[in-house]
C-alpha positions in Angstrom: -29.5 -12.7 14.8 -29.8 -14.7 17.9 -26.3 -13.2 19.6 -27.8 -10.0 18.8 -31.3 -10.6 20.7 -28.9 -11.7 23.4 -27.0 -8.7 23.4 -30.2 -6.3 23.6 -31.1 -8.0 26.6 -27.9 -8.6 28.5 -26.1 -6.2 30.5 -22.6 -5.5 30.9 -22.5 -6.7 34.4 -24.2 -9.9 33.8 -21.3 -10.4 31.0 -18.5 -10.0 33.8 -20.0 -11.7 35.9 -20.6 -14.7 33.5 -17.0 -14.3 32.1 -14.4 -13.8 34.9 -11.4 -13.4 32.2 -13.6 -11.4 29.7 -11.4 -8.1 30.2 -8.2 -10.1 29.4 -10.2 -12.1 26.6 -11.6 -9.0 24.9 -8.9 -7.3 25.0 -5.6 -6.3 22.5 -2.4 -5.2 22.2 -1.2 -3.1 19.0 2.9 -2.4 19.0 3.6 0.6 16.6 7.0 1.2 16.5 8.0 2.2 20.3 4.9 2.7 21.0 1.9 0.1 22.7 -2.2 0.8 22.3 -4.1 -0.9 24.4 -7.5 -1.7 23.1 -10.3 -2.6 25.1 -13.2 -3.8 23.1 -15.0 -5.5 26.5 -17.3 -2.7 27.6 -19.1 -3.3 24.1 -22.4 -5.3 24.1 -20.6 -8.3 22.3 -18.5 -11.4 23.6 -16.2 -13.8 22.4 -18.7 -15.9 20.4 -20.0 -12.3 18.4 -16.5 -11.0 17.6 -16.0 -15.1 16.1 -19.8 -14.7 14.2 -18.2 -10.5 12.9 -15.1 -12.0 11.6 -16.9 -14.9 10.0 -19.5 -12.4 8.5 -16.5 -10.3 7.2 -14.9 -13.4 5.0 -18.5 -14.2 4.0 -19.1 -10.3 2.5 -15.5 -10.6 1.1 -14.2 -7.7 3.5 -10.4 -9.1 3.4 -10.7 -9.4 -0.4 -11.7 -5.6 -0.9 -8.8 -4.7 1.4 -6.4 -6.6 -0.5 -7.4 -4.8 -4.0 -7.5 -2.0 -2.1 -3.4 -2.4 -0.9 -2.9 -3.5 -4.4 -4.4 -0.4 -6.4 -7.0 -1.9 -8.1 -9.8 0.5 -8.7 -12.3 -0.1 -5.9 -13.7 3.6 -6.2 -16.6 2.2 -8.5 -18.1 5.4 -8.6 -15.1 7.1 -10.5 -13.5 3.4 -11.4 -9.9 5.3 -9.2 -8.2 3.2 -7.3 -7.8 4.4 -3.7 -4.5 4.9 -2.8 -3.9 6.5 0.8 -1.8 4.3 2.3 0.9 4.7 -0.3 1.2 8.2 1.0 2.7 6.8 4.5 5.2 4.8 2.5 7.2 5.8 -0.4 9.6 3.2 -0.9 7.2 0.3 -0.9 7.5 -1.9 -3.5 4.5 -3.8 -3.8 3.2 -0.4 -4.9 1.9 -0.2 -8.4 5.4 1.2 -10.0 3.4 4.2 -11.7 1.5 5.3 -8.2 5.2 4.8 -6.6 6.9 7.1 -9.4 3.9 9.5 -8.2 4.1 9.4 -4.3 8.1 9.5 -4.4 8.0 12.5 -6.8 5.5 14.9 -4.5 7.4 13.6 -1.7 10.8 15.0 -2.9 8.7 18.2 -4.0 7.6 18.1 -0.4 10.7 18.1 1.4 12.6 20.7 -0.9 9.7 23.0 -0.4 10.0 22.7 3.7 13.7 22.5 3.6 14.3 25.9 1.5 11.0 27.7 3.7 13.2 30.7 5.2 13.4 31.0 8.9 12.2 34.6 8.5 8.9 32.9 8.1 7.7 32.4 11.3 3.9 32.0 11.1 2.0 29.5 9.1 -2.0 29.8 8.1 -3.5 26.9 6.7 -6.4 27.7 5.0 -8.4 24.5 4.0 -11.9 23.1 4.8 -12.9 19.3 5.5 -9.6 17.1 5.0 -7.7 19.8 4.4 -8.2 21.6 8.1 -9.3 18.8 10.5 -6.3 16.6 10.0 -3.7 18.8 10.1 -5.4 20.6 12.9 -5.6 17.2 15.2 -2.0 16.5 14.8 -0.5 20.1 14.9 -2.5 20.5 18.6 -1.4 16.8 19.7 2.8 17.1 18.8 2.3 20.7 20.2 1.6 19.0 23.5 4.6 17.2 23.3 7.1 19.8 21.6 7.0 23.0 20.6 7.2 24.4 17.2 9.6 26.1 15.6 7.2 27.8 13.6 3.0 28.3 14.6 0.7 27.2 13.1 -3.4 29.0 12.4 -5.9 27.3 10.8 -8.7 29.2 9.1 -11.7 26.7 7.8 -14.5 29.1 7.5 -15.5 31.8 5.4 -17.4 33.4 8.2 -14.6 36.3 7.8 -14.0 35.8 11.7 -12.2 33.0 11.1 -9.6 34.2 9.4 -9.4 37.6 11.2 -8.2 35.7 14.1 -6.3 33.4 12.7 -4.4 36.6 11.3 -4.7 38.2 14.5 -1.3 39.6 16.0 0.8 38.7 12.9 2.9 40.6 10.6 3.1 39.9 6.9 6.3 39.3 6.1 6.6 36.4 8.6 3.6 34.7 7.5 3.2 31.9 5.0 0.0 30.7 3.6 -1.1 27.3 3.1 -3.9 27.4 0.2 -4.9 23.6 0.8 -7.7 22.1 -1.5 -7.7 18.9 -3.8 -9.8 19.8 -6.3 -8.6 23.9 -5.9 -12.1 24.7 -6.6 -13.6 24.5 -2.5 -15.3 28.1 -2.5 -14.8 28.7 1.0 -10.4 28.0 0.7 -10.0 30.3 -2.6 -12.5 33.0 -0.7 -10.3 33.1 2.6 -7.0 33.3 0.1 -8.3 36.3 -1.5 -8.9 37.6 1.4 -5.0 36.4 2.4 -3.5 38.0 -0.9 -5.3 41.6 0.2 -3.8 40.9 3.7 -0.6 40.7 2.4 -0.7 43.2 0.1 -1.6 46.0 2.4 1.0 45.0 4.2 3.8 46.0 2.1 4.5 42.7 0.5 4.9 42.6 -3.2 6.8 38.9 -3.8 3.6 37.3 -3.0 4.3 34.0 -4.3 6.9 33.6 -1.3 3.9 33.6 0.9 1.6 31.0 -0.7 2.0 27.8 -1.5 -0.7 25.3 -2.7 -1.2 21.7 -2.1 -4.1 20.2 -4.6 -4.6 17.7 -6.6 -5.6 20.1 -9.9 -2.6 21.7 -10.3 -3.9 23.2 -13.7 -6.3 25.1 -11.6 -4.0 27.1 -9.7 -3.1 29.5 -12.7 -7.0 29.4 -13.4 -7.5 31.0 -9.8 -5.7 34.1 -10.3 -4.3 33.4 -7.1 -0.5 34.8 -7.3 1.0 31.5 -5.6 4.5 30.8 -5.6 4.8 26.9 -5.1 2.4 24.1 -5.6 2.5 21.1 -4.2 0.1 18.4 -5.3 -1.2 15.0 -4.3 -2.5 12.2 -6.4 -6.3 12.2 -7.4 -6.8 8.6 -6.0 -6.3 10.1 -2.3 -9.3 11.0 -0.3 -9.1 14.2 0.9 -10.2 12.7 5.1 -7.1 10.3 4.8 -5.2 13.0 3.0 -2.7 14.0 5.7 0.3 11.9 5.1 0.2 13.8 1.6 1.4 17.2 0.6 -2.0 18.4 2.7 0.5 18.0 6.0 2.9 20.3 4.9 1.9 22.9 7.8 3.0 20.0 10.0 5.9 19.6 8.8 6.6 23.2 8.7 5.8 23.6 11.9 8.2 20.1 13.4 10.2 19.6 10.8 10.5 16.8 8.3 11.9 14.1 10.2 8.7 14.7 13.0 6.2 14.5 10.0 8.0 11.0 8.9 7.8 9.6 12.4 3.9 10.4 12.0 3.7 8.8 8.6 6.0 5.7 9.8 3.4 5.5 12.6 0.6 5.8 10.4 2.4 2.9 8.2 2.7 0.5 11.6 -1.0 0.4 11.6 -1.6 0.0 7.7 0.9 -3.3 8.5 -1.2 -4.5 10.9 -4.1 -4.0 9.0 -2.6 -5.8 6.3 -1.3 -8.8 7.8 -2.6 -9.5 11.3 -5.2 -12.4 11.4 -8.4 -11.1 11.5 -9.4 -12.4 15.1 -6.1 -10.7 15.8 -6.5 -7.7 13.4 -8.0 -4.8 15.8 -8.4 -2.1 12.8 -11.0 -4.8 11.3 -12.2 -5.4 14.5 -12.7 -1.7 15.1 -14.7 -1.7 12.3 -16.8 -4.9 12.8 -17.6 -3.6 16.5 -18.8 -0.4 14.6 -21.2 -2.0 12.3 -22.3 -4.6 14.9 -23.0 -1.4 17.2 -24.8 0.6 14.2 -26.2 -1.4 12.1 -27.3 -4.5 14.1 -28.0 -3.4 17.8 -29.1 0.1 16.2 -27.4 2.0 18.5 -27.8 5.9 17.2 -24.9 7.5 18.6 -20.9 7.1 19.0 -19.0 9.0 21.7 -15.6 9.3 21.3 -13.8 11.1 24.6 -10.7 12.1 24.8 -8.9 12.5 28.0 -6.2 14.3 26.4 -6.4 17.9 25.8 -4.0 17.1 23.1 -6.7 15.1 21.7 -9.4 17.3 21.9 -9.8 17.6 18.0 -10.1 14.2 18.0 -13.9 14.0 17.4 -14.1 16.2 14.9 -11.4 14.4 12.9 -13.3 11.2 13.3 -16.4 12.4 12.5 -15.9 12.9 9.0 -13.4 10.7 8.2 -16.1 7.8 9.9 -19.5 9.9 8.2 -18.0 10.5 4.7 -17.1 7.2 4.6 -20.0 5.0 5.8 -22.6 7.2 6.2 -24.0 6.1 2.7 -27.6 5.3 1.8 -27.4 3.1 -1.4 -24.4 0.4 -2.0 -22.1 0.5 -4.9 -24.4 -0.8 -7.1 -26.9 2.3 -6.5 -29.5 -0.2 -4.5 -31.2 1.5 -0.9 -30.3 -0.2 1.5 -32.3 -1.4 4.1 -30.3 -0.7 7.6 -27.4 1.5 8.9 -24.3 1.9 6.9 
């Protein structure tokens, strides 16, 4: 590709010298509710011609039609012959969602609200037991919002099967005032279940008899909760069609809701929904979400850059790199295509 060769042999200083309006021409504004995002692609090894070519490539490869199929609830996950429905978690009242999915999402949302509203004020600490998407997303959002307002309940997170991780989470806590969220989509995650059993032992040693009042499960496989032998008092569910790494807006975010209240959790989901709507409706050349993906593909697959740096300036976003590492690598770190053919380039 001639454009790629040109970019490999041209540095950013030359690109800015050749186009005095580069910073403006390759920057975008994105409005989400009352927040304005400024997205600057001018420091990337691209030109307007490269972006045009990338958008053309997206059209030719059916990226936008696949987006539309996902939003329509079609089974684009061919490995499991399943829809990919995390977007629906951010908009339970979306009339464009398939009726069955909308009903499932609304039922789960009602259960989440009822549970959060009825957790007694005597519970002052929440310990989230999960790994991957059941840990990284809630931890990131809790940490970020805590920089702006004080939580009504303190949340700690334990993901590692190393006993020290849970020991540190429990340090200084009182069993009678502590609630555990056992978060596992499959409810078969060995690290999470091992930590949950240790949590039960800790509650018993603290004199707690009504163990179910201190244990809530979040899963897509509720039938496995009873089989686990854990004395779970309440089980909140999420659809099987929601990937763990995308699951924050589902009941997986219950620890965030318990910390800050449902109105704040709803505001988080509303912000996610704003970006979803931009992705769904903005023209391709102005679609910031699409352009982010195309530029990332250009850097990795075309220019061959092996590393992406995510450097939050804000301490409140210090957990973002870890969250994105799972999100991007689990989604895009593939060595075969959807038909099982070995890829000959970076995904």
